[in-house]
GUVEXVEX-806509 format. One line per field, with one value per residue: residue number from 1; x, y, z of N, C-alpha, C in turn. Coordinates in Angstrom, 1 decimal, padded with zeros to 4 digits. Example, Ala and Ser with C-alpha at 12.3 -4.5 7.8 and 13.67 -1.06 7.14 Angstrom:
BEGIN
num	1 / 2
nu	013.2 / 012.8
nv	-005.7 / -002.2
nw	007.8 / 007.1
cau	012.3 / 013.7
cav	-004.5 / -001.1
caw	007.8 / 007.1
cu	013.2 / 012.9
cv	-003.3 / 000.0
cw	007.8 / 007.9
END
This chain:
BEGIN
num	1 / 2 / 3 / 4 / 5 / 6 / 7 / 8 / 9 / 10 / 11 / 12 / 13 / 14 / 15 / 16 / 17 / 18 / 19 / 20 / 21 / 22 / 23 / 24 / 25 / 26 / 27 / 28 / 29 / 30 / 31 / 32 / 33 / 34 / 35 / 36 / 37 / 38 / 39 / 40 / 41 / 42 / 43 / 44 / 45 / 46 / 47 / 48 / 49 / 50 / 51 / 52 / 53 / 54 / 55 / 56 / 57 / 58 / 59 / 60 / 61 / 62 / 63 / 64 / 65 / 66 / 67 / 68 / 69 / 70 / 71 / 72 / 73 / 74 / 75 / 76 / 77 / 78 / 79 / 80 / 81 / 82 / 83 / 84 / 85 / 86 / 87 / 88 / 89 / 90 / 91 / 92 / 93 / 94 / 95 / 96 / 97 / 98 / 99 / 100 / 101 / 102 / 103 / 104 / 105 / 106 / 107 / 108 / 109 / 110 / 111 / 112 / 113 / 114 / 115 / 116 / 117 / 118 / 119 / 120 / 121 / 122 / 123 / 124 / 125 / 126 / 127 / 128 / 129 / 130 / 131 / 132 / 133 / 134 / 135 / 136 / 137 / 138 / 139 / 140 / 141 / 142 / 143 / 144 / 145 / 146 / 147 / 148 / 149 / 150 / 151 / 152 / 153 / 154 / 155 / 156 / 157 / 158 / 159 / 160 / 161 / 162 / 163 / 164 / 165 / 166 / 167 / 168 / 169 / 170 / 171 / 172 / 173 / 174 / 175 / 176 / 177 / 178 / 179 / 180 / 181 / 182 / 183 / 184 / 185 / 186 / 187 / 188 / 189 / 190 / 191 / 192 / 193 / 194 / 195 / 196
nu	-011.4 / -012.5 / -015.5 / -017.2 / -018.0 / -019.1 / -021.9 / -024.1 / -024.6 / -027.2 / -028.7 / -028.4 / -029.8 / -030.4 / -030.5 / -032.0 / -032.4 / -035.2 / -038.1 / -041.7 / -042.6 / -040.3 / -039.5 / -037.5 / -037.8 / -037.7 / -037.7 / -036.1 / -036.9 / -037.0 / -035.7 / -035.0 / -036.2 / -036.0 / -038.3 / -038.3 / -040.3 / -042.6 / -041.6 / -041.3 / -040.2 / -039.8 / -040.3 / -039.8 / -041.8 / -041.8 / -044.1 / -045.3 / -044.8 / -044.2 / -044.9 / -042.5 / -042.8 / -041.8 / -041.8 / -044.2 / -047.2 / -049.9 / -053.3 / -055.6 / -054.1 / -053.4 / -051.9 / -051.5 / -052.8 / -054.9 / -056.0 / -057.3 / -057.4 / -060.5 / -063.3 / -064.8 / -066.1 / -068.9 / -071.2 / -073.4 / -076.2 / -078.5 / -079.6 / -080.3 / -078.0 / -074.9 / -072.5 / -069.3 / -068.7 / -066.5 / -065.2 / -062.6 / -059.9 / -056.6 / -054.8 / -052.0 / -051.6 / -049.7 / -049.5 / -050.8 / -052.7 / -053.9 / -056.7 / -058.8 / -060.2 / -062.8 / -064.0 / -066.6 / -068.0 / -070.4 / -071.2 / -073.5 / -075.8 / -078.3 / -081.5 / -083.5 / -086.8 / -088.6 / -086.6 / -084.3 / -081.6 / -079.2 / -076.4 / -073.1 / -070.2 / -067.1 / -064.4 / -061.5 / -063.0 / -065.0 / -068.1 / -068.6 / -070.2 / -073.5 / -074.4 / -076.7 / -080.1 / -082.4 / -082.3 / -083.5 / -085.9 / -089.1 / -091.5 / -092.6 / -092.3 / -090.7 / -087.7 / -084.8 / -082.4 / -080.8 / -078.6 / -075.9 / -074.7 / -073.4 / -070.9 / -069.3 / -067.0 / -065.5 / -063.0 / -061.5 / -059.1 / -056.9 / -054.3 / -051.2 / -050.9 / -051.5 / -054.7 / -057.7 / -060.3 / -063.7 / -066.6 / -069.9 / -072.8 / -076.3 / -079.3 / -082.0 / -084.6 / -084.5 / -085.5 / -085.7 / -082.9 / -080.0 / -077.6 / -074.2 / -072.0 / -073.2 / -073.4 / -070.7 / -070.2 / -068.2 / -067.0 / -065.8 / -063.3 / -061.7 / -059.1 / -058.0 / -055.4 / -055.6 / -053.9 / -053.8
nv	209.5 / 206.2 / 204.4 / 202.3 / 198.9 / 197.3 / 195.7 / 196.4 / 194.0 / 194.0 / 194.5 / 192.4 / 189.5 / 186.8 / 183.6 / 180.9 / 177.8 / 176.2 / 175.2 / 175.5 / 176.1 / 177.1 / 179.5 / 182.6 / 184.8 / 187.6 / 188.8 / 190.4 / 192.8 / 191.4 / 189.1 / 185.7 / 182.3 / 178.7 / 176.2 / 173.2 / 171.4 / 172.1 / 172.4 / 174.8 / 177.9 / 181.0 / 184.6 / 187.5 / 190.2 / 192.5 / 192.6 / 190.2 / 186.6 / 185.6 / 183.4 / 182.4 / 182.5 / 180.4 / 178.2 / 178.1 / 176.7 / 175.2 / 176.6 / 175.6 / 173.9 / 171.9 / 173.2 / 172.7 / 170.8 / 170.9 / 169.0 / 168.6 / 166.5 / 164.8 / 166.5 / 165.8 / 166.8 / 167.2 / 169.8 / 172.1 / 174.2 / 176.6 / 179.0 / 181.8 / 183.0 / 182.8 / 180.2 / 178.6 / 175.5 / 174.0 / 172.9 / 173.4 / 174.8 / 175.7 / 177.5 / 178.5 / 180.4 / 179.9 / 181.8 / 185.1 / 185.2 / 182.8 / 180.5 / 179.2 / 176.2 / 175.2 / 172.4 / 171.1 / 169.0 / 169.0 / 167.2 / 164.8 / 166.4 / 167.5 / 168.0 / 169.0 / 169.2 / 172.1 / 173.1 / 174.5 / 174.6 / 176.8 / 177.0 / 178.2 / 179.3 / 180.6 / 182.9 / 183.8 / 185.0 / 186.3 / 186.1 / 184.0 / 182.3 / 180.9 / 177.8 / 176.3 / 177.0 / 177.1 / 174.3 / 171.0 / 171.8 / 171.1 / 172.0 / 170.7 / 169.1 / 166.9 / 165.0 / 165.0 / 163.5 / 164.8 / 164.4 / 165.1 / 168.4 / 169.8 / 171.5 / 173.0 / 175.5 / 178.0 / 180.1 / 183.4 / 184.6 / 186.4 / 186.7 / 186.0 / 185.3 / 183.3 / 181.7 / 181.2 / 179.0 / 178.2 / 176.7 / 177.8 / 177.6 / 178.0 / 178.1 / 178.6 / 179.0 / 179.3 / 177.5 / 174.5 / 172.4 / 172.7 / 170.6 / 170.0 / 167.6 / 165.5 / 162.9 / 162.5 / 162.3 / 162.5 / 165.4 / 167.0 / 169.1 / 170.3 / 172.0 / 173.3 / 174.6 / 176.3 / 177.0 / 180.1
nw	082.9 / 082.8 / 081.7 / 083.8 / 083.3 / 085.1 / 086.5 / 089.2 / 091.8 / 092.7 / 090.5 / 088.8 / 087.2 / 089.1 / 088.9 / 090.7 / 092.3 / 093.7 / 095.6 / 095.2 / 097.7 / 098.9 / 098.0 / 097.4 / 100.2 / 100.2 / 097.4 / 094.6 / 092.0 / 088.9 / 089.6 / 089.0 / 089.2 / 089.4 / 089.9 / 091.3 / 092.0 / 090.6 / 088.1 / 086.8 / 085.5 / 086.9 / 087.3 / 089.3 / 089.3 / 090.8 / 092.3 / 092.2 / 091.5 / 088.2 / 085.5 / 083.1 / 079.6 / 078.1 / 079.7 / 081.0 / 082.4 / 080.6 / 080.3 / 082.7 / 084.2 / 086.9 / 089.7 / 092.4 / 095.1 / 097.9 / 100.5 / 103.4 / 106.4 / 106.8 / 108.4 / 111.5 / 113.7 / 115.6 / 115.3 / 116.7 / 116.2 / 117.3 / 116.8 / 114.5 / 113.9 / 112.1 / 112.4 / 112.6 / 110.9 / 111.5 / 109.3 / 107.3 / 105.2 / 104.1 / 101.6 / 099.8 / 097.1 / 094.1 / 092.2 / 091.5 / 089.5 / 089.4 / 089.6 / 092.2 / 092.7 / 094.6 / 096.4 / 098.1 / 100.5 / 102.6 / 105.2 / 106.8 / 107.7 / 109.9 / 111.4 / 114.1 / 115.5 / 114.2 / 112.6 / 110.2 / 107.8 / 106.7 / 104.6 / 104.0 / 102.1 / 102.8 / 102.0 / 103.6 / 105.6 / 104.2 / 102.6 / 099.8 / 098.4 / 098.8 / 099.8 / 100.4 / 101.2 / 103.8 / 104.1 / 104.7 / 105.7 / 106.8 / 107.8 / 109.9 / 113.1 / 112.9 / 113.3 / 111.2 / 109.2 / 106.7 / 105.2 / 102.8 / 101.8 / 099.0 / 097.1 / 094.2 / 093.6 / 091.6 / 092.3 / 092.3 / 093.8 / 093.6 / 094.8 / 096.4 / 099.0 / 101.9 / 102.1 / 103.8 / 103.5 / 104.5 / 105.9 / 107.0 / 109.0 / 109.9 / 112.0 / 110.5 / 111.2 / 113.8 / 115.6 / 117.4 / 116.5 / 114.4 / 112.9 / 112.1 / 110.7 / 112.0 / 114.5 / 114.2 / 111.4 / 108.5 / 107.0 / 104.0 / 102.4 / 099.5 / 097.9 / 094.9 / 093.0 / 090.0 / 087.1 / 085.3
cau	-011.9 / -013.2 / -016.8 / -017.2 / -019.0 / -019.6 / -023.3 / -024.2 / -025.2 / -028.7 / -029.3 / -028.3 / -030.8 / -029.7 / -031.3 / -031.9 / -033.2 / -035.9 / -039.4 / -042.8 / -042.7 / -039.1 / -039.0 / -037.0 / -038.8 / -037.5 / -037.2 / -036.0 / -037.5 / -036.2 / -035.1 / -035.6 / -036.0 / -036.5 / -039.0 / -038.1 / -041.5 / -043.6 / -040.9 / -041.6 / -039.3 / -040.6 / -039.6 / -040.5 / -042.1 / -041.9 / -045.2 / -045.8 / -044.0 / -044.8 / -044.3 / -041.9 / -043.6 / -041.2 / -042.1 / -045.5 / -048.2 / -051.1 / -054.4 / -056.3 / -053.2 / -053.5 / -050.6 / -051.4 / -054.1 / -054.9 / -057.1 / -057.1 / -058.1 / -062.0 / -063.8 / -065.8 / -066.6 / -070.3 / -071.4 / -074.8 / -076.7 / -079.9 / -080.1 / -080.2 / -076.6 / -074.0 / -071.4 / -068.4 / -068.9 / -065.2 / -064.7 / -061.7 / -058.7 / -055.8 / -054.0 / -051.2 / -051.5 / -048.3 / -049.6 / -052.0 / -053.6 / -054.5 / -058.0 / -058.9 / -061.4 / -063.2 / -064.9 / -067.0 / -069.0 / -070.8 / -071.9 / -074.3 / -076.6 / -079.4 / -082.3 / -084.5 / -088.0 / -089.0 / -085.4 / -083.9 / -080.2 / -078.6 / -075.0 / -072.4 / -068.8 / -066.4 / -062.9 / -060.9 / -064.1 / -065.9 / -069.0 / -068.4 / -071.4 / -074.4 / -074.5 / -078.1 / -081.0 / -083.5 / -082.2 / -084.1 / -087.2 / -090.3 / -092.6 / -093.1 / -091.3 / -090.0 / -086.3 / -084.5 / -081.0 / -080.9 / -077.4 / -074.9 / -074.8 / -072.2 / -070.8 / -068.0 / -066.9 / -064.2 / -062.7 / -060.4 / -058.7 / -056.0 / -053.3 / -050.2 / -050.9 / -052.3 / -056.1 / -058.5 / -061.7 / -064.4 / -068.1 / -070.6 / -074.3 / -077.2 / -080.6 / -082.7 / -085.9 / -084.2 / -086.4 / -085.0 / -081.4 / -079.4 / -076.3 / -073.3 / -071.2 / -074.0 / -072.8 / -069.3 / -070.1 / -067.0 / -067.2 / -064.5 / -063.1 / -060.5 / -058.7 / -057.2 / -055.0 / -055.6 / -053.2 / -054.6
cav	208.4 / 205.3 / 204.0 / 200.9 / 198.0 / 196.5 / 195.9 / 196.1 / 192.7 / 194.1 / 194.6 / 191.1 / 188.4 / 185.8 / 182.4 / 180.0 / 176.6 / 176.1 / 174.7 / 176.5 / 176.5 / 177.7 / 180.7 / 183.7 / 185.6 / 189.0 / 188.8 / 191.7 / 192.9 / 190.8 / 187.9 / 184.5 / 181.1 / 177.5 / 175.4 / 171.7 / 170.6 / 172.5 / 172.4 / 176.1 / 179.0 / 182.2 / 185.8 / 188.4 / 191.5 / 193.6 / 192.4 / 188.8 / 185.7 / 185.4 / 182.3 / 182.7 / 181.9 / 179.2 / 177.0 / 178.3 / 175.7 / 175.5 / 176.9 / 174.5 / 173.0 / 171.9 / 173.5 / 172.1 / 170.3 / 170.8 / 168.2 / 168.2 / 165.4 / 165.1 / 167.1 / 165.0 / 167.4 / 167.5 / 171.2 / 172.3 / 175.6 / 176.8 / 180.4 / 182.3 / 183.5 / 181.8 / 179.7 / 177.7 / 174.1 / 173.4 / 172.4 / 174.5 / 174.5 / 176.8 / 177.3 / 179.6 / 180.3 / 180.2 / 183.0 / 185.9 / 185.0 / 181.5 / 180.3 / 178.2 / 175.4 / 174.7 / 171.3 / 170.9 / 168.0 / 169.2 / 165.9 / 164.5 / 167.5 / 167.0 / 169.0 / 168.6 / 170.2 / 172.8 / 173.8 / 174.5 / 174.9 / 177.5 / 176.7 / 179.1 / 179.1 / 181.9 / 183.0 / 184.9 / 185.6 / 187.0 / 185.2 / 183.9 / 181.6 / 180.2 / 176.4 / 175.8 / 177.9 / 176.4 / 172.9 / 170.2 / 172.4 / 170.2 / 172.6 / 169.8 / 168.9 / 165.6 / 165.0 / 164.6 / 163.5 / 165.1 / 164.0 / 166.0 / 169.6 / 169.9 / 172.6 / 173.3 / 176.9 / 178.4 / 181.4 / 184.2 / 185.4 / 187.4 / 186.9 / 184.9 / 185.1 / 182.2 / 182.0 / 180.2 / 178.7 / 177.5 / 176.7 / 178.2 / 177.3 / 178.5 / 177.5 / 179.7 / 179.3 / 179.5 / 176.6 / 173.2 / 172.5 / 172.2 / 170.0 / 169.6 / 166.4 / 164.7 / 161.6 / 162.5 / 162.1 / 163.2 / 166.4 / 167.2 / 170.2 / 170.2 / 173.2 / 173.0 / 175.8 / 176.1 / 178.1 / 180.9
caw	083.7 / 081.9 / 082.2 / 084.3 / 082.7 / 086.2 / 086.9 / 090.6 / 092.1 / 092.9 / 089.2 / 088.1 / 087.4 / 089.8 / 088.9 / 091.8 / 092.3 / 094.9 / 095.3 / 095.3 / 099.1 / 099.5 / 097.1 / 098.2 / 100.9 / 099.8 / 096.0 / 094.0 / 090.7 / 087.9 / 090.1 / 088.4 / 090.0 / 088.8 / 090.9 / 091.0 / 092.2 / 089.6 / 086.8 / 086.2 / 085.6 / 087.3 / 087.5 / 090.2 / 088.6 / 091.7 / 093.2 / 092.1 / 090.6 / 086.9 / 084.8 / 081.9 / 078.6 / 077.6 / 080.6 / 081.7 / 082.2 / 079.8 / 081.1 / 083.4 / 084.8 / 088.4 / 090.3 / 093.7 / 095.7 / 099.4 / 101.0 / 104.8 / 107.0 / 106.9 / 109.7 / 112.1 / 114.9 / 115.5 / 115.6 / 116.9 / 116.1 / 117.8 / 116.4 / 113.1 / 113.7 / 111.5 / 113.1 / 111.8 / 110.9 / 111.7 / 108.1 / 106.8 / 104.5 / 103.8 / 100.5 / 099.4 / 095.6 / 093.5 / 091.3 / 091.8 / 088.5 / 089.5 / 090.1 / 093.2 / 092.7 / 096.0 / 096.4 / 099.5 / 100.9 / 104.0 / 105.4 / 108.0 / 108.1 / 110.7 / 112.1 / 115.1 / 115.5 / 113.0 / 112.2 / 108.8 / 107.8 / 105.6 / 104.6 / 103.1 / 101.9 / 102.9 / 101.8 / 104.4 / 106.3 / 103.3 / 101.9 / 098.4 / 097.9 / 099.7 / 099.3 / 100.6 / 102.0 / 104.5 / 103.9 / 105.7 / 106.2 / 106.5 / 108.4 / 110.9 / 114.1 / 112.8 / 113.2 / 109.9 / 108.7 / 105.3 / 104.5 / 102.4 / 101.0 / 098.3 / 096.1 / 093.6 / 093.3 / 091.1 / 092.9 / 091.8 / 095.0 / 093.2 / 095.8 / 096.7 / 100.4 / 102.4 / 102.1 / 104.5 / 103.1 / 105.5 / 105.8 / 108.2 / 108.9 / 110.9 / 112.2 / 109.8 / 111.8 / 115.3 / 116.3 / 117.4 / 116.3 / 113.1 / 113.3 / 111.0 / 111.1 / 113.0 / 114.8 / 113.7 / 110.0 / 108.0 / 105.9 / 103.3 / 101.6 / 098.7 / 097.2 / 093.8 / 092.3 / 088.6 / 086.4 / 084.4
cu	-012.7 / -014.6 / -016.7 / -018.3 / -019.5 / -021.1 / -023.4 / -025.0 / -026.7 / -029.4 / -029.2 / -029.5 / -030.1 / -030.6 / -031.0 / -032.8 / -033.8 / -037.2 / -040.4 / -043.0 / -041.5 / -038.5 / -038.4 / -038.0 / -038.8 / -036.9 / -037.0 / -036.5 / -036.6 / -035.6 / -035.8 / -035.2 / -036.5 / -037.0 / -038.9 / -039.4 / -042.6 / -043.0 / -041.2 / -040.4 / -040.1 / -039.7 / -040.4 / -040.6 / -042.2 / -043.1 / -045.7 / -044.8 / -044.8 / -044.1 / -043.7 / -042.6 / -043.1 / -041.6 / -043.4 / -046.5 / -049.3 / -052.2 / -055.0 / -055.3 / -053.3 / -052.1 / -050.4 / -052.8 / -053.9 / -056.1 / -056.9 / -057.8 / -059.6 / -062.3 / -064.9 / -066.4 / -068.0 / -070.5 / -072.9 / -075.1 / -078.2 / -080.4 / -079.8 / -078.8 / -075.7 / -072.9 / -070.5 / -068.8 / -067.7 / -064.6 / -063.9 / -060.5 / -058.0 / -054.9 / -053.2 / -050.9 / -050.1 / -048.3 / -050.9 / -053.1 / -054.3 / -056.0 / -057.9 / -060.3 / -061.7 / -064.3 / -065.3 / -068.1 / -069.4 / -071.7 / -072.6 / -075.0 / -077.9 / -080.2 / -083.2 / -085.6 / -088.2 / -087.8 / -085.2 / -082.5 / -079.9 / -077.0 / -074.3 / -070.9 / -068.2 / -064.9 / -062.4 / -061.9 / -065.1 / -066.8 / -068.8 / -069.6 / -072.2 / -074.7 / -076.0 / -078.8 / -082.2 / -083.5 / -082.8 / -085.5 / -088.4 / -091.6 / -093.3 / -092.0 / -090.5 / -088.5 / -085.9 / -083.0 / -081.1 / -079.6 / -076.4 / -075.4 / -073.5 / -072.1 / -069.4 / -068.0 / -065.5 / -064.0 / -061.5 / -059.9 / -057.7 / -054.9 / -052.3 / -050.0 / -051.8 / -053.8 / -056.8 / -059.9 / -062.4 / -065.9 / -068.7 / -072.1 / -075.0 / -078.4 / -081.6 / -084.0 / -085.7 / -085.1 / -085.7 / -083.5 / -081.1 / -078.0 / -075.5 / -072.4 / -071.9 / -073.5 / -071.4 / -069.1 / -069.0 / -067.3 / -065.8 / -064.5 / -061.7 / -060.3 / -057.8 / -056.8 / -054.9 / -054.9 / -054.1 / -053.8
cv	207.5 / 205.0 / 202.6 / 200.1 / 197.0 / 196.8 / 195.5 / 194.8 / 192.9 / 194.2 / 193.3 / 190.2 / 187.2 / 184.5 / 181.6 / 178.8 / 176.4 / 175.3 / 175.8 / 176.9 / 177.1 / 178.8 / 181.7 / 184.5 / 187.1 / 189.1 / 190.2 / 191.7 / 192.3 / 189.5 / 186.7 / 183.3 / 179.9 / 176.6 / 173.9 / 171.0 / 170.9 / 172.4 / 173.7 / 177.1 / 180.3 / 183.4 / 186.8 / 189.8 / 192.7 / 193.5 / 191.0 / 188.0 / 185.5 / 184.2 / 182.9 / 181.9 / 180.6 / 177.9 / 177.1 / 177.2 / 176.1 / 175.9 / 175.6 / 173.4 / 173.1 / 172.1 / 172.9 / 171.7 / 170.3 / 170.1 / 167.8 / 167.0 / 165.7 / 165.6 / 166.2 / 165.6 / 167.8 / 169.0 / 171.5 / 173.8 / 175.7 / 178.2 / 180.7 / 182.8 / 182.4 / 181.4 / 178.8 / 176.3 / 173.3 / 172.8 / 173.6 / 174.0 / 175.7 / 176.5 / 178.6 / 179.6 / 180.6 / 181.4 / 183.8 / 185.7 / 183.7 / 181.5 / 179.2 / 177.5 / 174.8 / 173.6 / 171.0 / 169.9 / 168.2 / 168.1 / 165.8 / 165.8 / 167.0 / 168.1 / 168.3 / 169.6 / 170.8 / 173.6 / 173.7 / 175.1 / 175.7 / 177.4 / 177.6 / 178.8 / 180.5 / 181.8 / 184.1 / 185.7 / 186.3 / 185.9 / 185.2 / 183.2 / 181.0 / 178.8 / 175.9 / 176.8 / 177.0 / 174.9 / 172.1 / 170.7 / 171.5 / 170.8 / 171.7 / 169.7 / 167.6 / 165.8 / 164.5 / 164.7 / 163.6 / 165.0 / 165.2 / 167.2 / 169.8 / 171.1 / 172.5 / 174.7 / 177.3 / 179.9 / 182.1 / 185.1 / 186.5 / 187.7 / 185.7 / 184.7 / 183.9 / 182.6 / 180.9 / 180.2 / 177.9 / 177.6 / 177.2 / 177.7 / 178.0 / 177.7 / 178.6 / 180.0 / 179.5 / 178.7 / 175.2 / 173.4 / 172.1 / 171.7 / 169.7 / 168.5 / 165.6 / 163.3 / 161.4 / 162.1 / 163.0 / 164.1 / 166.6 / 168.5 / 170.0 / 171.5 / 172.8 / 174.3 / 175.5 / 177.3 / 178.8 / 181.6
cw	082.8 / 082.5 / 082.6 / 083.7 / 083.8 / 086.5 / 088.4 / 090.8 / 092.2 / 091.6 / 088.4 / 088.3 / 087.9 / 089.9 / 090.2 / 091.7 / 093.7 / 094.6 / 095.5 / 096.7 / 099.7 / 098.6 / 098.0 / 098.9 / 100.7 / 098.4 / 095.5 / 092.5 / 089.7 / 088.3 / 089.4 / 089.2 / 089.1 / 090.0 / 090.5 / 091.2 / 091.2 / 088.2 / 086.1 / 086.5 / 085.8 / 087.5 / 088.4 / 089.5 / 089.5 / 092.7 / 093.2 / 091.3 / 089.4 / 086.2 / 083.5 / 080.8 / 078.1 / 078.4 / 081.3 / 081.4 / 081.3 / 080.8 / 081.6 / 083.8 / 086.3 / 089.0 / 091.6 / 094.2 / 097.2 / 099.8 / 102.4 / 105.2 / 107.2 / 108.3 / 110.2 / 113.3 / 114.8 / 116.1 / 115.6 / 116.9 / 116.5 / 117.4 / 115.0 / 112.9 / 113.1 / 112.4 / 112.2 / 112.0 / 111.4 / 110.5 / 107.5 / 106.1 / 104.1 / 102.6 / 100.2 / 097.9 / 095.2 / 092.7 / 091.6 / 090.7 / 088.5 / 090.0 / 091.2 / 093.0 / 094.0 / 095.9 / 097.8 / 099.6 / 102.4 / 104.4 / 106.7 / 108.5 / 108.7 / 111.3 / 113.0 / 115.1 / 114.2 / 112.4 / 110.7 / 108.7 / 106.5 / 105.7 / 103.6 / 103.1 / 102.0 / 102.6 / 102.6 / 105.1 / 105.5 / 102.6 / 100.4 / 097.7 / 099.0 / 099.1 / 099.4 / 101.5 / 102.5 / 104.2 / 105.0 / 106.2 / 105.8 / 107.0 / 109.4 / 112.0 / 114.0 / 112.7 / 111.8 / 109.6 / 107.2 / 104.5 / 104.1 / 101.7 / 100.4 / 097.4 / 095.4 / 093.2 / 092.8 / 091.5 / 092.3 / 092.9 / 094.7 / 094.2 / 095.8 / 098.2 / 100.8 / 102.6 / 102.9 / 103.9 / 104.2 / 105.2 / 107.1 / 107.9 / 110.0 / 111.1 / 111.7 / 110.6 / 113.3 / 116.1 / 116.3 / 117.2 / 114.9 / 113.5 / 112.0 / 111.5 / 112.2 / 113.2 / 114.2 / 112.2 / 109.4 / 106.8 / 105.3 / 102.5 / 100.8 / 097.9 / 096.1 / 093.1 / 090.9 / 087.9 / 085.4 / 083.3
END
């Protein structure tokens, strides 16, 4: 009996043309694709898509940008318990080795009475940084519109699953009120995937 030179289809590298959002949903190890929107050739290593060296982007290449419509919902807090500001954005990284640069402008921050605001940034419900502590604290009962609290944070989520980033705030003194997006002021969040 002769030895067959036939390679089973499941073992063949089967190149395909797609975009970063229409990749195969059930890839097999060794499967290669070409993405027309990123101009990248990728291969599935059994757990993640990897860039092939010949076409991989240089470090600090922006692979995608997510910038939702600015958030204008006025949100009021009267306790020390953290609540959502309604400022949120979702990104699905193209590679588990990518960094996510998060740019936040938490706008129209306001306090009444002897209130003070602490603002924080979360990824998938987990605290990753505190943007401000006791912002607006004057130790008086004067009302104060203290404007924007901003941050830039370079995150390493190590996943290719969709990730939700959001901000939360509280009323650190539990006196008076703290308000985000006061008078419908527009807050913004931008997510940038950076190749690594």
